[in-house]
N, C-alpha and C positions, 0 to 999 in steps of 0.2 A: 833610503826610504824603502819600507816593505812593498812588495808587489801585491797588487789587488788580486785576489782569488776569483778565478772566473766562475760565473753563475748562470744557470739556465735562464733563458728568456724566450719570450713567445714571438715567433716569427708570423706576423699577422698575415701576410699574403699566403702562406701556405697552410696556417693553422696548426704547425708543428712546434714542439719546443726545442730549442737548440743551445748549444753550449760551445764555446770556442776554447780549446785547449791546445798550447803550443802552436798557435797559429792555424790550427784545423778546425774547422766547423763541424760539429757533431750532432746528427738528427737524433733527438731523443723520442720522438713520436708526438701525438696530438694530445695525450693523457697527461695532465699536469703531475699527478701522484706518481704515475709510472716514470715519468720523465725524471722527476727527483730521486726516485729509487735508483734508477740507472746511473744518475750522476753521482749518488753517493756511493755506490758500488765502484764506480771508476775512480774516483779521487778519495776514497775511504774517508770521506767527510764524516760519516756516522761514527767512526771510531775515534776520530779527533774530537768530536763534540761530545763524547762519552762523560767528560769530566766537567762539562758545563754546570755552573750552579744555577740555582733557581733565580738569584739575584741577576746573573747575566741574561738569562732567558727573559724575565720580565723587563728588564731595560730594553732589549731588542724589540720585544712586542710593543712597548709602550711608544718606542721611536717610530714603529710602523703605524700605529694608531694615531699619533699626532700628525704624520704626514698623509696618511690615506683615508682616515675615518673622520666622521663629523665630530666637531668639539664636544658634544655631549657624550659620544660614545668612548673618546679619550678619556674625559674626566672621570666617567665611571669606572673604566678599567684602571686608571691610576689610582683611585680611591682603594678599590679592591686589592690590587697587587702591592700597593705600598702596605697594607695591613698584612698581607700574606708574608712579604719579604721580612717584616719585622718579627713576625712569629717564627718564621722558619729559620732566621739567622742568615748571616751573609755567606756560609760556607756549605749550606745544603745543597748536595749534588742532585740533579734531576733524576739520574739513574737510580738513586737511593730513596727517591720520595714514594711514598705508600698512601693509599687511602686512609689509613689510620692518621697519618699526618693531617690530613684535610678535615677529618672528622674532629680531631683535637682543636684544630684552628677555629672551625666554626663553633664549636662548644665555648671557646675562649673569647672570641671577638663578636659572634653573632647571636649570642644567647637571648638578647632583647629584641631581635629582628624577626621578621617572618620567615618561614622555610623557603619562600620564593626568593627572598633577597639573599639568603645562604646560598641557595642552589646557583643563583646568577655569580656569586663570588668564585664558587668552585669552577664554574664555567669559564671564567676569564683565565684561571690558572691552567686549565687544560687548553684553551685556545692559544695562550702563550706557548706552551710546549709544543703544540702542532705546528704553530707558526715556524718554529726553528726547525721543523722536520725531524724531530728526535723521536726515538721509540717513547710512547707514552704510558707510563706506568699507572696512570689514571684513567686510561681510555674505557676500562670496563667498570669503572667505580659507579656504584648506585648513589646518585646525588639526592639530597632531600627534596621530598615531593613538593611541587609547586602548588600554591594555593589557588583555587579558581574562585573568584569573586562571583558569588551568585546573587548578591544583594542588589536590588533595584527598587526603584520608588512605586508604591502602591497608588492607586488613584486618589485615596483620601490623603495621602502624604504630599502629593504635587502642591496643592494650594497652601499647605503649611510651610513649605520650603520657600515658595514665592513671598508669602508674607513676611518671613524671617530675614529676607535679603535687605541689606542696611542702605543701599543706594541703587540708583536706576542703572548705572553703568555695569555694575556686577550683575544686576537682574538680566540686562542684555546679554551677557555672556552665559549665564546659566540657560536662559531660555533658547538661544541660539544652539548650545550645546545639545539640548534635549530634542529640539525640532530637526536637526540635521545628523545626529550621530557623529559628528566631527570628534577627532582627537583632541584633547586638550592643547597640544602644541600646535596643532593646526589652526585652532580658534585664536591663538596669541598671534600667529606669524601671518595671517592672511592680510593682504594689502589691495589697494584699489586696481592694481595691475593684474591681480589674481581674479577679479570680479568680471563675470560675463553676463551683463543683465539681460541680454537678447535670448541666453539659454538658461536663465535662471540658476546659475552655478558659480562656485569658486572652482578655480583650476590651478593646481599646482603642478609646474612642469616636472619631468623626471628627476631632474638634478635638485630639485627642492623637496620632493616627495620623500615620505618615509622609505627607507631601503634604497632609494635612488635608482629603481629599476623599472618604474612605469608612472605615467601621468596619473595623478589623484583628482578625481571630480567630486565635489561636495555639492549636492543638488539642495536648493532651496525652495521651502514652501512659502506661502504668503507671509507667515510670521517672521521667518529667517530672513527673507528678502527686505521686508521693511525695516528690520533691524540693521542690516547692511547698508541700506540706502540712506536711512537717517543718521547714521554715523560716519558715512563715507568722507574721509578726508582727500586732500589733494594727493598727499603721498604719506607713506608711513603705515604702520598698522592700523587696521579699521577700528577694532575695539580697544579703547584706551582705559586705565583706572582713573579714579577720582584726582589723581594728581597730574593727569595729562601724560602720563607714561605708559609704555606698552605692558600689558600683563606679562609676568614671568612665572616660572614654576613656584618659585618660593611665596610670592604674594597670593597666588591663588590658592596654594595649599594651606596658607595661614587663614584665608577666609573659610575654607572648608573645615579647617579644625575648630574654628569658632562655631559654625553651623552644627557640626555633629554634636558638640556640648549643648547647645542652645535647644536643639530638636531631639536630643537623646538618641541619635542615630550613630552609633559608634563606627559603623561601617561605610558611612557616607564620604566619599572622596570625588575628585573631579571626573574621574572615570565613571562614577555612577550614572551620569547623564548619558554617556554612550551606551552603557548596559541597558539602561531604561528604555532608550530609543529602539535597540535591538528587540527587547521583549515586548514592548508595546506594538512594534510593527507586526510582529509575530502574531501577537494577539489580535490584530486587524485582519489576519488571514493573508498577509503578503508572503509569498513563497520565500523559503530560506534563501535559494540563490540569489533573489533580488534584493534581499535584506543585506547579504553579503556584499552585493556590489555596491549598494549605497553607502556602506560602512567602509568601503575601499579594500576588502579582502580580495586575495586572488581567486580563490575558490570559496565554496560553502562549508568547508570542513570545520574550520574554526568556529563559525556560528552554530553549526551543528552540535559540536563538542560542547560548547560552553552554553547554549541556550536551549538545547534539545529537551531539557527537562520541562519547558513551558507546555510543550504539545503533550507531554505525558501526564500532566496534571488535569485529570478529568474534571474536578470540580471548577477549576479555573477556566478551563475550555468551555464548559457548559454556561458558565456566567457570561463569558465574553461573546458567546454566540448570540446571546439575547441583548447584550447591552452596548456592544462596540467597545473600542479601545479608550484608555484615558487621554489619549491624545485628541481624541474627537470630543469626548465629554469636557475636558477641563481646559484645553489650551486654545481651541479654535475660536478666534476672536469673533466670529459670526455666531457663536452659541450664545 
């Protein structure tokens, strides 16, 4: 049986990376990247891996994702890397991979998809190579530009959307999303154990929140709180579809595809609710850092980059200062 090759590991007490070779423990320092560089130099692993194929690298990365990442992350990586492996062939070596290969792959397999989706696909290939600690021939590649969705609901469009909703349960999903700015997956996954009625909020612990790095708080106004309490079950997801099942990505997307046709809004998607929440809160005069906090962002940069155009729109802002936001005009049950 072949002996397992030693690999660097993090010594938590000292905060240093170490490796044991021939019974001797070697300190590689606190920086992970530098530790791997030292390890590769010592063992000449980089030279040995020079002949690795993309097929091998993709399989290693997918094994890592399946063990260490969320199921949705693994599923997406698998979808993209299977396509890449099929296009590149079984014997394409990583060392001979070029940006031209990626351009040809995207043109062949992603011609009908958005540039954002194509960019994500290339990102997974780059991540797989980086995971294996190989020199990355795609490191400086210019990926397709990501599309920023700037579409949000106008004041006069909100009642049209509500009227077009086919049942009360989906209406609860939509109204809750607009009133809280919650991500679609957060709306689907919230359960009674996440609800804190005394604080008017939904709380996802760090291990269940997006990114799994910090607790996520979703604050509820009167409308959102009423929706939660009216639908609150003993256990399981709070919001269910008309079949009594939890909403999932597919049936939510199916509903929005029908709505975009019915309302002639080709850019309407589930995330439109979150975008509209952000824009409308800014229109109310709420400071961007507070809007970012309500949306669960670590800092305000994302909100500033994506929604800064609202503050630059002079006509829009002059109108808002006189009339208030669509949330106040159209959704407040006391209005």
